[in-house]
N, C-alpha and C positions, 0 to 999 in steps of 0.2 A: 504494500500500500504506500503510494507516494502521496503525502499529505501537504496541501497548500491551504492553510486554514485562513480565512473566513471572509465575510462580505466586505467589498470595497466601499468605504464611505466617501473618500475623495479620490480622484484620479491619480494614478501612480506618478504620472509626469508632473503634476502639480505638487505632489509630495516632495519630489527630489528638488524642484526649483525652490519651493518654500523653505526647505531645510537649509539650502545654501544661503538664502537671503536673510533668514532669521537667526542663524547661529554663526558666530564668528569663531571658527575653529582655531584661530591663531591666538585668541585671547585666553587669559587664565580662567580655568573653570570656576564658577561661583556656585554657591549652594542655593540659589534662588533663580527664578525666571521672571522676566518682565513681560512675557507674552504667553498665551496659551499654546501648549504643545500637546497634541492629541495622539494617542496610540490608535493606529488604524490596522485592521486585520483584513486580509483578503486572500483568495485562492480557492482551491478545491481539493477534494479527496478523490483519488483515482480508483484505488482498489482497497478491499478490506484486508487486514493483515493476517488473518488466520488461514484462509483458504483461497486467496487471490480472486475474490469476486467483488463486485461493486457494492458500496454501502447502499442500504435500502433508504428510500425516502423516509425521513423522520428520525433516523438514527442520530443520537446526540452525544456530544462530549461536554465535560464540565471544566470551566476555566476559572482559575483563581489568580489574582494579582496581589502580590505581597505589598505591604505598606499602604494598602487601601482597603476599603470595605467591600470590594468586589470579590465574593467568595462563591465558588461553585455555580458560576454563571453558565446557563445552558446555551449551546450553539447547535443548530439543527441542520441535518443534511437535506439538501434540496432533491436528492435522488438523481441529479444530473452531474455529480462530481463536485458539488460545492456545498458550503455551509452558509447559513444566514443567521444574523443576529443584530440586535440594536445596541450592543455593547459600546460604550464610549468611556474612554479613560484619558485623563490629562496628567502629564508629568508635572510634578510640583518642584522638582530640582533637577540638577544634572546628574544625580546619583543613579547607579544601576537599579533597575526594578526587575524582580523575578516574576516571570509569567509561567504558570504551570497548567497543564491540561491532562485529563485522564479520559479513558473510555472503558465501558459505557457510562453515560451520565446517570446519576441517581439523585433524586431530589432531596433525600434525607441527609446528604453529606454536608458537614459544616466544619469550621475550624475546631470546634469542641468535640466533634464526632466525625473524624475524617476517614474512618475505616468502614469497609463493607465486609460483612461476614456471610458466607454462603456454604452450602454443602452440595458438592457436585453430584449429579445423577447421570444415568445413562442417556436420558433425554437431552441433557445439556450437550452431549457430544454430537448430536445431530443439529443443534442450534448453537454452534460454537461461538458466534458473535457475542452472545450474552456473557460468556465466561473468558473471552480473550481479553483480559484486562491489560490496558496499555497506559503508558505514562510518558510525558515529555515536559521538559523545563528549559527555559532560556532567559537570559538577562537582556535588557534593552535600556537605552537612555536616549535623550534627545540628540546627542552627537553621534551615536551609533544605533540607528533606529531599526536596522534589519534584524529580524528574529528568524532563525532557521530551526524550527522545531523538528526533532527526530524522535518519533514515538518508538519506544521499545516495549517488548512483550514482558510483562511481569510474571507470567505463568511459564510452565515448562510443558514439554511434550514427551510422551513415549511413542516411539515408532516401531511397530511390530513388522519386521521384514520377513515375509514367508518365502521359502524356496525349498527345493528338494536337495538331495545330496550332491547334485551336479550344478547347483546354482540356478536352476531354471525356476521360473515362477510356478506357483501351484495352480492347477487347473480347476480346483474345487473352491467354492466359497467356504469360509471358516467362521463359525460362531465362537465367540469367546466370552468368558466371565472372569473378572479379576476381583479378588476379595482381599482387602487389606491395605489398599491405597489410602493415603491421607486426604480423603475427599472433603473434609471439613477444614476451612481455612479462612484467611483474612487478607484483604487487599487494602493498603493504605494509599488513599488518593493524593496525599500531600508529599509522600516520599517515593511512591511507585513500587514499594516493596510488597510482595505477596509471599505467604508462607502457609504450609499445611499444619494443622493443629491436631487432627485426629481422624479416625476412619469415618466418623459420623454415622456408623451403622449401615452404610450403603455399599453396594457392589457396582462395578461398572461392567456393562455387557454390551454386545453389539454384533453385527455381522459384517465381515470384510469380503467384498466381492472377489471372485476368482481372478487371479493375476494381479491383485492390488496389495498395497501395504496398509496397515492400520495406524492412524494417528489418533492419540488419546491425549487431550489437554488435562494437565494435572497441576496442583499446587506444588511449588518447590518443597522438597521433603528430604529427610535424611535417608541414608541407606537402610533398608529393612527388607524383610521377606514378605512375599505375598503369595496367595494361592491362585493359580491360574488353571482354568479349564477350557479346552477347545473341543469343538465338535466338527470333525471333517469326514464327509462321506458317511455320516451316521455313527461313526466311532467316537466315543468320548475319551479324551486323554486328560488326566489330571496331574498336576505337578506343583511343587513349591519352588519359587525362584527368588533370587535376590535382586531387588531394584537398586541400582547405585544411587548415591546422593544426586539429586537434581537441583539445579539453580535456575533462576528466572532467565528467560531468553535463550534457553538451550533445548536441544532435542536429543534425548537418549535413545540411541539405536539398539534394538534387541533383535538379534538374528534368531529366527525360528525355523529350524531345519526339519522338514517333514519327510520322513523316509518310508516309502512303501515297502512292506515286508513281502518278499517273494512275489508269486503270481496272484496271491490272494488280495483281498481288499483291505487288509490290515495296515496300520500305520504306526510308526514310532516318531517321537518328537524330541528335539534337543534345543534348549534355549541358551544362547550365548550373548551376554551384554557386550555390545560393540562400541563404536566410537560415539563421541558426543559432538554434535554439530551445533552451530550457531543458528538460532531462529532469527532471521534477518530483521534488523530495525526498519522502521518505516519513515522515510524522509519527508519532511514538510518544508516546502519552499515558499519564498515570497510572502512571508509574514512580516509586515513592516509597521513601524511606528513613525508617524509623520507629523508635520506641522499644521496647525490649524490657523 
């Protein structure tokens, strides 16, 4: 997802000209301003960060501006790659101001209660946008108005990579059940940190189509054992495996080798934790603070 957040209030050309005319960059910085300088946001969101598809119309992020009373301000997707908002902010000095944003927006967030607590379910894996918590922060000031937000994924992924003993993709669909993941967790909208706190009494299950891998979004959690059950071709295979420690913004690869036994329809399975890949950050371009 390349993010260019939010609605233009003044034309970009006017912003650059006005900044040049109203700020003397050769003078000594002062701690006060003699004219209004307005933070202006514009741009759009191209794709969603979890599975590379467009944001739906009405999707929202929450924006907080430090040193001001603007906390958890919602900005809404137009459905055409952009966000709209009536947010207006004026700098009061030449000092840096921190702008933060998180996804998805929740109206209950405040400075006193910045965390979101949830328990992941199997249904969440098919509606991944709701649990793909993301966060971005950037400082801006009147002399350096450009804000390049980069949203990073606070959650982790497990990727089950199915193949046979020769490395070929599996021709059958696979049903899975994982019991023991830390599905109960917390996301802090002011720091961008997410962490698993407990199992929450839930299991994660799903079906992975033939020839595909299985991506499961989870809270970052310590290394621990889980019970995993898969059903392939009507045969149920149960095992206990160790999930390595996971951190936000990473994908833990787990190789799942399915071996067909002889000429019969029986299978054997081996699980091998593999590499850890980066879950790519999502760039936000052309977010500017300009002069009013």
